[in-house]
C-alpha positions in Angstrom: 16.4 12.6 -3.1 12.9 13.4 -4.3 10.3 10.7 -3.5 8.9 10.9 -7.0 12.2 9.5 -8.3 12.3 6.5 -5.9 11.6 3.2 -7.6 9.9 1.9 -4.5 7.5 4.7 -4.5 6.7 4.2 -8.3 6.2 0.5 -7.8 4.0 1.0 -4.7 1.9 3.5 -6.7 1.5 0.9 -9.5 0.6 -1.8 -7.0 -2.1 0.4 -5.5 -3.6 1.2 -8.9 -3.6 -2.5 -9.6 -5.4 -3.3 -6.4 -8.0 -0.5 -7.0 -8.6 -1.8 -10.5 -8.8 -5.4 -9.5 -11.4 -4.7 -6.8 -13.3 -2.1 -8.7 -16.4 -4.3 -9.2 -16.2 -6.0 -5.8 -19.4 -5.9 -3.7 -17.6 -6.8 -0.5 -17.1 -3.2 0.5 -15.4 -3.9 3.8 -12.7 -6.0 2.3 -12.4 -3.7 -0.7 -12.0 -0.7 1.5 -9.4 -2.3 3.8 -7.2 -3.7 1.0 -7.3 -0.5 -1.1 -6.5 1.6 2.0 -3.5 -0.5 3.0 -2.2 -0.4 -0.6 -2.7 3.4 -0.8 -0.9 3.8 2.5 2.3 2.4 1.3 3.1 5.0 -1.4 1.6 7.8 0.7 3.8 7.1 3.7 6.9 6.8 1.6 6.2 10.2 0.1 5.3 11.7 3.4 8.4 10.3 5.1 10.7 11.6 2.4 9.3 15.1 2.9 10.0 15.2 6.6 12.7 17.5 7.9 14.4 15.1 10.3 15.8 11.6 9.7 13.9 10.3 12.7 10.5 11.5 11.3 11.4 10.1 7.9 12.2 6.7 9.3 9.0 6.7 11.3 6.9 7.1 8.1 9.0 4.6 6.2 8.3 2.1 9.0 4.6 2.9 8.8 4.9 2.1 5.0 6.6 -1.2 5.9 3.8 -2.0 8.3 1.2 -1.3 5.6 3.1 -3.7 3.3 2.7 -6.4 5.9 -1.0 -5.5 6.2 -1.5 -5.7 2.5 0.3 -9.1 2.2 -2.0 -10.4 4.9 -5.1 -9.2 3.1 -3.9 -10.7 -0.2 -3.3 -14.0 1.6 -6.8 -13.9 3.0 -8.2 -12.8 -0.4 -6.6 -15.9 -1.9 -7.9 -18.2 0.8 -11.5 -16.9 0.4 -11.4 -17.1 -3.3 -11.3 -13.3 -4.2 -7.8 -13.5 -5.6 -6.4 -16.3 -7.8 -3.1 -17.8 -6.6 
């Protein structure tokens, strides 16, 4: 299956676009850089994993995408707590 057809890839791309747009005007460059990178990493690693020749390599990159999801959730939680993101 092509990664471009995966709903999870499409949704993660839209999520990343939303994160980039939301933080476009942010002056906290450290936080902005970290949260946009983790959101971008999700879709990127799904795509990269689906292009790998072996299942073992594919699973490795899908696990990296899963880890990036956890990273992003943590950053969103912190963003809520420090008042950058509305609950």
